[in-house]
VMD Tcl script that draws the C-alpha trace (Angstrom):
set ca {
  {-6.31 17.58 -4.68}
  {-5.92 17.83 -8.45}
  {-8.73 17.69 -10.97}
  {-7.64 14.75 -13.14}
  {-10.64 12.40 -13.25}
  {-13.94 12.48 -15.10}
  {-16.96 13.92 -13.34}
  {-18.47 10.46 -12.90}
  {-15.27 9.13 -11.34}
  {-15.21 11.99 -8.85}
  {-18.82 11.33 -7.91}
  {-18.22 7.56 -7.66}
  {-15.46 8.11 -5.12}
  {-17.73 10.42 -3.13}
  {-20.64 7.98 -3.25}
  {-18.60 5.01 -2.06}
  {-17.00 6.94 0.80}
  {-20.41 8.17 1.94}
  {-21.85 4.66 1.57}
  {-18.90 3.21 3.53}
  {-19.55 5.49 6.48}
  {-23.32 5.06 6.34}
  {-23.03 1.26 6.34}
  {-20.81 1.39 9.42}
  {-23.10 3.88 11.18}
  {-25.98 1.48 10.58}
  {-24.01 -1.42 12.01}
  {-23.12 0.60 15.12}
  {-26.87 1.00 15.78}
  {-27.40 -2.72 15.21}
  {-24.49 -3.49 17.55}
  {-25.99 -1.39 20.33}
  {-29.28 -3.25 19.84}
  {-27.41 -6.55 20.38}
  {-28.13 -7.60 16.80}
  {-24.48 -7.84 15.78}
  {-23.12 -11.22 16.86}
  {-19.36 -10.72 16.40}
  {-16.89 -7.85 16.73}
  {-17.35 -4.56 14.92}
  {-14.36 -2.57 13.68}
  {-14.66 1.00 12.46}
  {-12.88 2.53 9.49}
  {-14.06 6.07 10.27}
  {-11.43 8.49 9.02}
  {-9.90 5.89 6.71}
  {-12.63 5.60 4.07}
  {-10.50 7.30 1.41}
  {-7.92 4.50 1.62}
  {-10.29 1.57 1.10}
  {-12.33 3.31 -1.59}
  {-9.46 4.97 -3.45}
  {-7.29 1.85 -3.65}
  {-10.04 -0.58 -4.65}
  {-11.37 1.86 -7.26}
  {-7.99 1.64 -9.03}
  {-8.45 -2.08 -9.74}
  {-10.08 -3.63 -12.77}
  {-13.00 -6.04 -12.50}
  {-10.77 -9.05 -13.18}
  {-8.29 -8.12 -10.43}
  {-8.26 -9.77 -7.00}
  {-8.34 -8.26 -3.53}
  {-8.30 -9.48 0.06}
  {-9.69 -6.97 2.58}
  {-8.95 -6.60 6.27}
  {-11.34 -5.58 9.05}
  {-11.33 -1.86 8.15}
  {-11.83 -2.28 4.40}
  {-15.62 -2.38 4.02}
  {-15.26 0.41 1.47}
  {-13.20 -1.90 -0.74}
  {-15.96 -4.53 -0.59}
  {-18.57 -1.99 -1.63}
  {-16.45 -0.80 -4.55}
  {-15.96 -4.39 -5.68}
  {-19.71 -4.93 -5.76}
  {-20.62 -6.53 -2.42}
  {-24.16 -5.42 -1.50}
  {-24.67 -3.93 2.00}
  {-27.09 -6.75 2.88}
  {-24.23 -9.25 2.69}
  {-22.24 -7.16 5.16}
  {-25.22 -6.75 7.51}
  {-26.29 -10.41 7.46}
  {-22.69 -11.56 7.83}
  {-22.19 -9.56 11.03}
  {-25.61 -10.67 12.28}
  {-24.79 -14.36 11.54}
  {-27.99 -14.79 9.53}
  {-28.75 -17.81 7.36}
  {-28.88 -15.57 4.28}
  {-25.31 -14.33 4.81}
  {-22.40 -15.34 2.55}
  {-21.26 -17.89 5.17}
  {-24.83 -19.01 6.01}
  {-24.47 -17.78 9.58}
  {-21.22 -19.58 10.38}
  {-19.26 -16.38 10.99}
  {-20.25 -13.23 12.85}
  {-17.72 -10.84 11.37}
  {-15.95 -10.02 8.10}
  {-14.59 -13.46 7.14}
  {-16.22 -14.01 3.78}
  {-15.27 -13.70 0.13}
  {-16.37 -14.40 -3.42}
  {-13.87 -16.39 -5.48}
  {-16.07 -17.03 -8.49}
  {-17.52 -13.64 -9.44}
  {-16.03 -10.73 -7.51}
  {-12.54 -12.22 -6.96}
  {-12.48 -11.49 -3.23}
  {-10.37 -13.61 -0.87}
  {-11.68 -13.81 2.69}
  {-9.77 -11.93 5.41}
  {-7.36 -13.93 7.60}
  {-7.24 -13.00 11.28}
  {-3.49 -13.66 11.56}
  {-2.15 -10.28 10.48}
  {0.16 -10.39 7.47}
  {-0.83 -13.87 6.29}
  {-2.74 -12.44 3.34}
  {0.49 -11.10 1.84}
  {1.93 -14.50 0.77}
  {-1.58 -15.71 -0.09}
  {-2.22 -12.82 -2.47}
  {1.30 -13.13 -3.85}
  {0.33 -16.68 -4.80}
  {-2.89 -15.43 -6.40}
  {-0.89 -12.90 -8.42}
  {1.60 -15.57 -9.56}
  {-1.20 -17.98 -10.49}
  {-2.90 -15.31 -12.57}
  {0.34 -14.58 -14.39}
  {0.91 -18.30 -15.05}
  {-2.60 -18.67 -16.48}
  {-2.17 -15.60 -18.67}
  {-4.91 -13.59 -16.95}
  {-2.87 -10.37 -16.61}
  {-4.35 -9.60 -13.21}
  {-3.10 -7.64 -10.22}
  {-3.66 -8.80 -6.63}
  {-4.06 -6.40 -3.70}
  {-4.35 -6.58 0.06}
  {-4.02 -4.28 3.05}
  {-2.01 -4.32 6.28}
  {-1.82 -1.96 9.25}
  {1.20 -0.31 10.83}
  {1.15 -2.88 13.62}
  {0.76 -5.78 11.20}
  {3.83 -4.61 9.33}
  {5.91 -5.72 12.31}
  {4.90 -9.37 11.98}
  {7.34 -11.89 10.58}
  {5.03 -12.98 7.76}
  {4.83 -9.38 6.50}
  {8.55 -9.50 5.75}
  {8.54 -13.11 4.56}
  {5.61 -12.46 2.24}
  {7.00 -9.21 0.86}
  {10.36 -10.84 0.22}
  {8.62 -13.71 -1.56}
  {6.62 -11.29 -3.72}
  {9.76 -9.32 -4.55}
  {11.86 -12.36 -5.47}
  {9.06 -13.59 -7.76}
  {8.31 -10.13 -9.22}
  {4.64 -10.83 -8.58}
  {2.02 -8.37 -9.90}
  {1.02 -7.45 -6.37}
  {0.20 -4.17 -4.60}
  {0.31 -3.92 -0.81}
  {-1.48 -1.04 0.93}
  {0.04 -0.23 4.31}
  {-2.50 1.76 6.32}
  {-0.57 3.79 8.86}
  {-3.43 4.89 11.13}
  {-1.04 5.83 13.98}
  {-2.12 3.10 16.40}
  {-1.60 -0.67 16.66}
  {-4.50 -1.21 19.06}
  {-3.17 0.95 21.95}
  {0.47 1.19 20.84}
  {1.51 4.33 18.93}
  {3.62 3.83 15.82}
  {6.69 5.54 17.28}
  {6.76 2.98 20.11}
  {6.85 -0.06 17.82}
  {8.69 1.10 14.68}
  {12.07 2.91 14.65}
  {11.47 4.59 11.27}
  {9.45 7.64 10.28}
  {8.11 6.25 7.01}
  {6.99 2.63 6.91}
  {7.34 2.74 3.13}
  {11.11 2.58 3.71}
  {10.70 -1.11 4.48}
  {10.30 -1.73 0.76}
  {13.97 -0.84 0.24}
  {15.05 -4.04 2.01}
  {13.40 -6.08 -0.74}
  {14.39 -3.96 -3.72}
  {10.86 -2.92 -4.62}
  {9.23 0.44 -5.33}
  {7.13 2.28 -2.77}
  {4.93 5.35 -2.43}
  {3.79 7.54 0.45}
  {0.37 9.14 0.09}
  {-1.98 11.27 2.18}
  {-4.56 8.69 3.19}
  {-7.20 11.37 3.72}
  {-7.01 12.61 0.13}
  {-9.08 10.15 -1.90}
  {-7.97 11.53 -5.27}
  {-4.30 11.23 -4.32}
  {-4.92 7.70 -3.04}
  {-6.66 6.69 -6.26}
  {-4.13 8.23 -8.68}
  {-1.17 6.83 -6.73}
  {-2.69 3.37 -6.56}
  {-3.68 3.44 -10.23}
  {-0.06 4.15 -11.17}
  {1.16 1.33 -8.91}
  {-1.41 -1.12 -10.31}
  {-0.44 -0.25 -13.88}
  {3.25 -0.75 -13.08}
  {2.61 -4.10 -11.40}
  {0.48 -5.26 -14.33}
  {3.27 -4.24 -16.74}
  {5.68 -6.61 -15.02}
  {7.60 -4.27 -12.71}
  {6.94 -6.44 -9.67}
  {5.26 -5.72 -6.33}
  {4.78 -2.19 -4.99}
  {4.19 -0.96 -1.43}
  {2.02 2.09 -0.74}
  {2.00 3.69 2.70}
  {-1.19 5.68 3.28}
  {-0.94 7.94 6.33}
  {-4.22 8.50 8.16}
  {-5.78 8.19 11.61}
  {-8.03 5.63 13.25}
  {-10.79 7.83 14.65}
  {-12.35 5.16 16.87}
  {-11.01 2.51 19.21}
  {-9.70 -0.80 17.97}
  {-13.28 -2.12 18.06}
  {-16.63 -1.10 19.54}
  {-15.61 -2.31 22.99}
  {-12.57 0.01 23.04}
  {-13.16 3.68 24.05}
  {-9.60 4.61 22.95}
  {-8.93 6.61 26.11}
  {-5.21 6.15 25.51}
  {-5.32 8.48 22.48}
  {-4.58 12.16 23.34}
  {-7.66 14.35 22.82}
  {-5.72 16.95 20.86}
  {-4.63 14.21 18.44}
  {-8.25 13.31 17.76}
  {-9.08 16.99 17.32}
  {-6.25 17.51 14.82}
  {-7.34 14.62 12.61}
  {-11.02 15.50 12.94}
  {-10.23 18.65 10.98}
  {-8.86 16.42 8.23}
  {-11.91 14.18 7.82}
  {-11.57 12.70 4.29}
  {-15.26 13.08 3.41}
  {-15.47 16.69 4.57}
  {-12.27 17.58 2.69}
  {-13.53 15.89 -0.46}
  {-16.90 17.62 -0.31}
  {-15.13 20.99 -0.17}
  {-12.97 20.05 -3.14}
  {-15.92 18.85 -5.25}
  {-17.95 21.93 -4.43}
  {-15.08 24.27 -5.30}
  {-14.53 22.39 -8.57}
  {-18.28 22.68 -9.35}
  {-18.60 18.89 -9.54}
  {-20.95 18.61 -6.55}
  {-23.86 20.97 -5.91}
  {-26.82 20.87 -3.55}
  {-28.98 18.94 -6.01}
  {-26.45 16.17 -6.77}
  {-25.59 15.90 -3.08}
  {-29.25 15.38 -2.15}
  {-29.58 12.75 -4.88}
  {-26.67 10.83 -3.40}
  {-28.06 11.22 0.14}
  {-31.45 9.85 -0.92}
  {-29.88 7.02 -2.91}
  {-27.86 5.86 0.09}
  {-30.76 6.18 2.56}
  {-33.17 4.24 0.37}
  {-30.62 1.51 -0.31}
  {-29.64 1.00 3.33}
  {-33.25 1.03 4.55}
  {-34.05 -1.81 2.17}
  {-30.84 -3.73 2.94}
  {-31.21 -3.36 6.72}
  {-34.84 -4.52 6.62}
  {-33.79 -7.56 4.60}
  {-31.05 -8.42 7.11}
  {-33.25 -7.97 10.19}
  {-36.03 -10.11 8.73}
  {-33.68 -12.90 7.65}
  {-33.74 -16.10 9.74}
  {-30.97 -17.47 11.89}
  {-29.42 -20.74 10.65}
  {-31.25 -23.96 11.69}
  {-29.43 -26.04 14.33}
  {-29.01 -29.03 12.00}
  {-26.95 -26.86 9.64}
  {-24.11 -26.57 12.19}
  {-22.34 -29.70 10.90}
  {-22.73 -28.84 7.22}
  {-20.35 -26.81 5.12}
  {-17.54 -26.96 7.65}
  {-15.08 -28.32 5.09}
  {-14.88 -27.83 1.35}
  {-15.97 -31.04 -0.37}
  {-14.66 -30.15 -3.81}
  {-17.04 -29.61 -6.69}
  {-20.04 -29.99 -4.35}
  {-18.80 -26.90 -2.52}
  {-17.44 -24.91 -5.44}
  {-15.79 -25.77 -8.71}
  {-12.00 -25.65 -8.44}
  {-10.38 -25.46 -11.86}
  {-7.81 -23.21 -13.52}
  {-9.11 -20.61 -15.95}
  {-6.58 -20.54 -18.75}
  {-6.29 -17.39 -20.82}
  {-3.13 -18.39 -22.66}
  {-2.10 -21.52 -24.64}
  {-0.98 -24.18 -22.18}
  {1.91 -25.04 -24.46}
  {3.62 -21.77 -23.48}
  {4.16 -23.02 -19.93}
  {4.46 -26.78 -20.42}
  {7.24 -28.93 -21.96}
  {8.90 -28.77 -24.36}
  {8.65 -24.97 -24.57}
  {9.02 -24.44 -20.85}
  {11.76 -27.06 -20.32}
  {14.78 -25.58 -18.56}
  {17.79 -27.52 -17.39}
  {17.79 -27.73 -13.60}
  {21.22 -26.15 -13.32}
  {22.06 -22.83 -11.72}
  {24.99 -20.86 -13.04}
  {26.23 -18.38 -10.46}
  {29.15 -16.24 -11.59}
  {29.60 -14.32 -8.39}
  {27.80 -13.05 -5.36}
  {29.28 -9.76 -4.24}
  {32.76 -9.06 -2.90}
  {34.57 -9.66 0.36}
  {38.05 -9.44 1.84}
  {40.39 -12.22 0.81}
  {43.02 -13.71 3.13}
  {45.58 -11.41 1.53}
  {43.58 -8.35 2.56}
  {42.41 -7.57 -0.96}
  {38.86 -7.57 -2.31}
  {37.90 -10.91 -3.81}
  {34.62 -12.05 -5.40}
  {32.53 -14.34 -3.22}
  {31.23 -17.37 -5.06}
  {29.80 -20.79 -4.44}
  {31.99 -23.88 -4.23}
  {30.82 -25.40 -7.52}
  {31.91 -22.42 -9.64}
  {35.30 -21.58 -11.04}
  {37.23 -19.03 -8.95}
  {37.28 -15.64 -10.64}
  {41.04 -15.09 -10.33}
  {44.22 -17.17 -9.77}
  {44.84 -15.13 -6.65}
  {41.50 -16.24 -5.23}
  {42.25 -19.86 -6.10}
  {45.58 -19.58 -4.23}
  {43.82 -17.98 -1.26}
  {41.27 -20.76 -1.15}
  {43.92 -23.47 -1.21}
  {45.63 -21.76 1.72}
  {42.37 -21.48 3.59}
  {41.32 -25.07 2.89}
  {41.00 -27.11 6.09}
  {44.03 -29.28 6.91}
  {43.27 -32.89 7.82}
  {44.17 -33.59 11.47}
  {47.11 -35.90 12.18}
  {46.17 -39.52 12.62}
  {46.24 -40.98 16.12}
  {48.32 -44.14 16.44}
  {49.03 -46.53 19.25}
  {52.59 -47.50 20.04}
  {53.47 -50.83 21.56}
  {56.43 -50.49 23.92}
  {58.13 -53.15 25.97}
  {57.88 -52.20 29.64}
  {60.46 -52.70 32.34}
  {58.65 -55.83 33.53}
  {58.84 -57.38 30.07}
  {55.12 -56.90 29.37}
  {53.83 -54.76 26.53}
  {52.32 -51.37 27.32}
  {50.00 -49.25 25.12}
  {50.20 -45.50 24.81}
  {48.60 -42.98 22.37}
  {50.62 -40.53 20.38}
  {50.50 -38.75 17.05}
  {52.18 -40.29 14.04}
  {54.97 -37.72 14.23}
  {55.75 -38.48 17.86}
  {55.66 -42.19 17.17}
  {58.14 -41.85 14.32}
  {60.49 -39.77 16.48}
  {60.26 -42.34 19.26}
  {61.09 -45.08 16.77}
  {64.14 -43.18 15.58}
  {65.29 -42.52 19.12}
  {64.78 -46.13 20.04}
  {66.88 -47.26 17.12}
  {69.67 -44.95 18.25}
  {69.54 -46.31 21.80}
  {69.49 -49.90 20.63}
  {66.03 -50.56 22.01}
  {63.56 -52.57 19.95}
  {60.14 -50.91 19.53}
  {57.17 -51.78 17.39}
  {54.92 -48.91 16.27}
  {51.57 -49.82 14.69}
  {48.44 -47.83 13.92}
  {45.63 -49.03 16.16}
  {42.07 -47.79 16.60}
  {41.53 -46.00 19.90}
  {40.09 -48.17 22.66}
  {36.32 -48.10 22.88}
  {34.82 -46.45 25.93}
  {32.79 -48.72 28.15}
  {29.05 -48.39 27.70}
  {27.25 -46.68 30.55}
  {24.15 -48.39 31.90}
  {20.93 -46.78 30.61}
  {19.14 -44.69 33.23}
  {16.09 -46.30 34.75}
  {12.61 -44.98 34.03}
  {13.34 -43.27 30.68}
  {12.59 -44.72 27.29}
  {13.14 -43.33 23.83}
}
mol new
graphics top color blue
foreach p $ca { graphics top sphere $p radius 0.5 }
foreach p [lrange $ca 0 end-1] q [lrange $ca 1 end] { graphics top cylinder $p $q radius 0.2 }
display resetview
């Protein structure tokens, strides 16, 4: 770890990581008391990723967390009581008790998009948020997270390709915590570094130690600044370890014990405490102040959540669908003159001019530019090659009328060439033949099968 931040920034990172773990420890106790209604997913061992990445964003920026990103919510300003009441399905929760897990957001004030359970779907969504902000002149950056397992979904690649092609101001954090539920990374991905997947879309990427909060923050801050400056999307792979099972119901017995032991020695909070102490940023007094601050806050927030009522039964049918302005005001927030992005300034002729698209082997064995059919061939040689390769129209089928031995006419099919040759031969032999182009006889219609209708 390098000493590059202000003292307050160092202490902020420490506070939020400690608060992240303390909030989750509190929820584990509530879960075991049957007070948590939905699933509970631990981010133990990964706190540096959520806290360090979210801390690199500005207040106006947008984020969309996943199930192990409670730290990002806390950094953004979500109070612990909202997290407690949400998981307890209380009437005072952000969703008024309609969800028992982490599916909530704050579009108006904190710029948080709710998690989506289908892994990877937040990537195109947040790409759209980033593009909308750019269009409105807001100069924002959008961020979301994905796991190593989620990076194997189709929408991960579709969304990242979309972000790359649009040069969206978007940062994707890929949390490589070694396990996709019970599947180790090496069994589901044939590459050592998942950051290499960025190469397929022509975008920049970073690899960072996910247990070093300062490295996570400084790396993410650089990526956010680059995205905001117009360099397009950036992928950051943060390598860490999921120190608990997939959720509270999972004992993670499939993880080797020595693997847990290795990563236990690299606990991000313990490492950071040692760094702060050695740098004389954290002493016994400041540590106790932070301990007391967190304990007092969580005692108050937990008491509030436990004393909050459950939603009344008649509320079940309300708030299921957004009803427009009655639900929340939906309107663009312009921070640039509209004339910059509306006609006549933004008018562009709907015509694409494509000079070339790479090279390939021509029919003559030489390299030739590949281009679309509505563009002028790059060289005369290519034009000649294309004329040679152009499809040849098939010979027309004609019907010849020939006098049979019994004096009656007979029909037979032949190509135009054969018909002409037959006519010539007939003329030589003195026989009279008439050759006329006729449409081929129509095949008899088969009776429709019984019992099936279209």
